[in-house]
N, C-alpha and C positions, 0 to 999 in steps of 0.2 A: 572573937574570928569573925573574917570576913565573910567565910561559907563555913556552913558548917560539914564537917566530916567527921569521920568516926577514925580515921587515921589520926594516931597519936607523935608526941616526939617530935622530934624535928624535921620531918617528912611532911606533919601536917601544916605544919610553921613555916618550913620552905611551900606550901603549895598557898598558902594564904598569899605571904608575900609575892608569889609568882602571881597570882589574882590582881594583886592591889596594881602592882609595876604594869600587868597586861590592861587593867583600866586605863593608866595612868598612860598608856601608849597610844591607846586607840583613841582618847579625847585629842593629844595631841597631832596623831594624823588625822584626826576628822577636821579639826582646826583646820590645817595644811591644803587637804581636801576642798574645804569650803574658800578656804583665803590664799591660794595657791596665782600667783600670778599668770603662770604660764599653762597648757592644756598640757606638757609633760609633767610638772609637778604636780598636777591633778592627778593623772594616769600612776604617777608612783607611790601617791598619797592612796590612793584606791587598793594599789596591789601590795602595799603595807596594810592596809585594813583588812585584806583578806588573809593576809599572812596571820595578822593578830589572831582572827577568828578562827582558823585553823589550829594554831596555837594553844587556844583558849580550849574549845572543842577536845585535844587530846588532856588538857590539865585536868577538863572535867569530866574526861572518863578518870581518868587518876583518884577522883574522888569519888564520883560515884558509882565505878563499877563494872559500868555498860557499858558491851561493849560497839553498841549501836552510833556511841557515840566518834571511834575511828571509823566507821562506814563513814560517814558523813563528811569527817571529816576529809578521808581521801577523794570523797565527790567534789566536795568546794575546792580541793588544792587541783581537780584534773580541769574544772569548770575556771577557775583564776587563770590558771597557766593559759588556757586558750583565750580567755578575753585580755590579759595581758599580751599578748600575741597579735590581737587583732586589734588593739589599742595603738600599738607599736606602727603597725603595719597604717591606720589609718592617720599617722602623724607622720609618718614618713610618706606619704602623698599628700597630704596635705601641704608639706614643707616645699616637695617637690613641682607641685603648682605651683606655688608662689616664685619661684625661681624662674621660672621662665616665661 
């Protein structure tokens, strides 16, 4: 098992597979963040990393049973949404300045 859980059966197996796929996806998105040729690629990769972290927190809440992880996931979702909007505004302004 990737993570130890008291949940058995098919749900425990599904949670373990989910965590494995989340870790693989996290590394793929991190690679795109560091190797992305454009700023837009890096912003999308950063947004994907935040979404994957939110999903991981929710899955970890299912494994551990502690409700605090859901509140952290909600706070991270709100902050990452605002960060994505700010980055999009920055990219739009940067492209607007180069067109003039």
